[in-house]
C-alpha positions as CSV (number, residue, x, y, z in Angstrom):
1,M,-1.9,-17.7,-31.7
2,Q,-4.7,-15.2,-31.6
3,R,-6.4,-17.0,-28.7
4,L,-3.2,-16.8,-26.6
5,T,-2.9,-13.1,-27.3
6,F,-6.5,-12.6,-26.3
7,T,-6.1,-14.6,-23.1
8,A,-3.0,-12.6,-22.1
9,L,-4.8,-9.3,-22.9
10,L,-7.8,-10.5,-20.8
11,V,-5.5,-11.3,-17.8
12,L,-3.9,-7.9,-18.1
13,T,-7.3,-6.2,-18.2
14,L,-8.5,-8.2,-15.2
15,S,-5.4,-7.3,-13.3
16,A,-5.8,-3.6,-14.0
17,S,-9.4,-3.8,-12.9
18,V,-8.4,-5.6,-9.6
19,Q,-5.7,-2.9,-9.0
20,A,-8.3,-0.1,-9.5
21,Q,-10.6,-1.8,-7.0
22,D,-7.7,-2.2,-4.6
23,A,-6.9,1.5,-5.0
24,Q,-10.4,2.5,-4.2
25,R,-10.6,0.2,-1.2
26,L,-7.2,1.5,0.0
27,V,-8.4,5.1,-0.1
28,A,-11.4,4.1,2.0
29,A,-9.1,2.4,4.5
30,V,-6.8,5.4,4.8
31,E,-9.9,7.7,5.2
32,D,-11.2,5.4,7.9
33,H,-7.8,5.2,9.6
34,F,-7.6,9.0,9.9
35,K,-11.3,9.3,10.5
36,V,-11.7,11.8,7.6
37,S,-14.7,14.1,7.9
38,G,-15.9,17.3,6.1
39,D,-14.9,17.1,2.5
40,G,-14.3,13.3,2.8
41,K,-10.9,13.4,1.1
42,A,-8.1,11.2,2.3
43,P,-4.7,12.8,3.0
44,S,-2.3,12.7,0.0
45,F,-0.2,9.5,-0.1
46,Q,1.7,7.2,-2.4
47,H,1.2,3.5,-2.2
48,A,2.4,0.1,-3.5
49,F,0.6,-3.2,-3.5
50,T,2.5,-6.4,-2.6
51,D,1.7,-9.6,-0.8
52,L,3.7,-9.2,2.4
53,D,2.2,-12.1,4.4
54,G,2.1,-14.8,1.7
55,D,-1.7,-15.2,1.8
56,G,-2.1,-14.5,-2.0
57,L,-3.8,-11.1,-1.5
58,A,-2.2,-7.7,-2.0
59,D,-1.3,-5.8,1.1
60,A,-0.5,-2.1,0.9
61,V,2.4,0.0,1.9
62,V,1.4,3.7,2.2
63,L,3.8,6.6,2.4
64,M,2.1,9.8,3.4
65,S,3.0,12.9,1.5
66,E,1.3,15.9,3.1
67,P,3.3,18.2,5.4
68,D,1.1,17.3,8.4
69,F,2.5,13.7,8.2
70,C,6.2,14.6,7.4
71,G,9.1,16.0,9.3
72,S,12.8,16.6,8.7
73,G,13.5,12.9,8.9
74,G,10.8,11.7,6.5
75,C,7.1,10.9,6.5
76,A,4.7,8.5,8.1
77,M,4.5,5.0,6.5
78,L,1.5,2.8,7.1
79,V,1.0,-0.9,6.3
80,F,-2.5,-2.3,5.5
81,H,-3.4,-6.0,5.3
82,G,-5.4,-6.9,2.2
83,T,-8.6,-8.9,2.6
84,K,-11.2,-9.9,0.1
85,M,-13.3,-7.0,1.4
86,G,-10.7,-4.3,1.6
87,F,-7.8,-3.3,3.8
88,T,-7.2,-3.2,7.5
89,F,-4.5,-1.2,9.3
90,V,-1.6,-3.2,10.6
91,S,1.2,-0.9,11.6
92,S,2.9,2.5,11.1
93,S,6.3,4.1,11.4
94,T,7.6,7.6,11.1
95,I,10.6,9.2,9.5
96,T,10.4,7.1,6.3
97,N,11.4,8.1,2.8
98,E,11.6,6.4,-0.5
99,P,12.9,3.9,-1.5
100,I,10.9,1.3,0.5
101,R,12.0,-2.2,-0.3
102,V,10.5,-5.6,0.6
103,S,13.1,-8.0,2.1
104,P,12.9,-11.7,1.7
105,E,13.4,-12.0,5.5
106,K,10.3,-12.7,7.4
107,N,9.2,-11.7,10.9
108,L,6.1,-13.3,12.4
109,G,5.1,-14.4,8.9
110,W,5.4,-11.0,7.3
111,N,8.2,-9.8,4.9
112,A,10.4,-7.1,6.5
113,L,10.5,-3.7,4.9
114,I,13.7,-1.8,4.3
115,V,13.2,1.9,4.4
116,H,15.4,5.0,4.0
117,T,15.4,7.8,6.6
118,N,17.2,11.1,6.4
119,G,20.3,11.0,8.5
120,V,19.7,7.5,9.9
């Protein structure tokens, strides 16, 4: 019984480590996408990792949270494809708010995203 508990704990620890690496790689991808210079800080954003294309690697859905990326209808949302080396930009949309949901419906091999927009 102790061995199973240790194994489960090890899996959880490895998962947290992988998520921390993914978060660092995502910040780098967002910085690169916006060509951040000067202080080197990425714009503020919220994110979630999920496998949108079924390749077994986490992709990232990013919702910008700084006023420069938001308007009366919502904020910019970006989607990044996860690779073993990091994240690459795939697409973006505007006027997006939470909640953002992943649909089981697929389009060109990717799960559709269901988003909330103010007034739409």
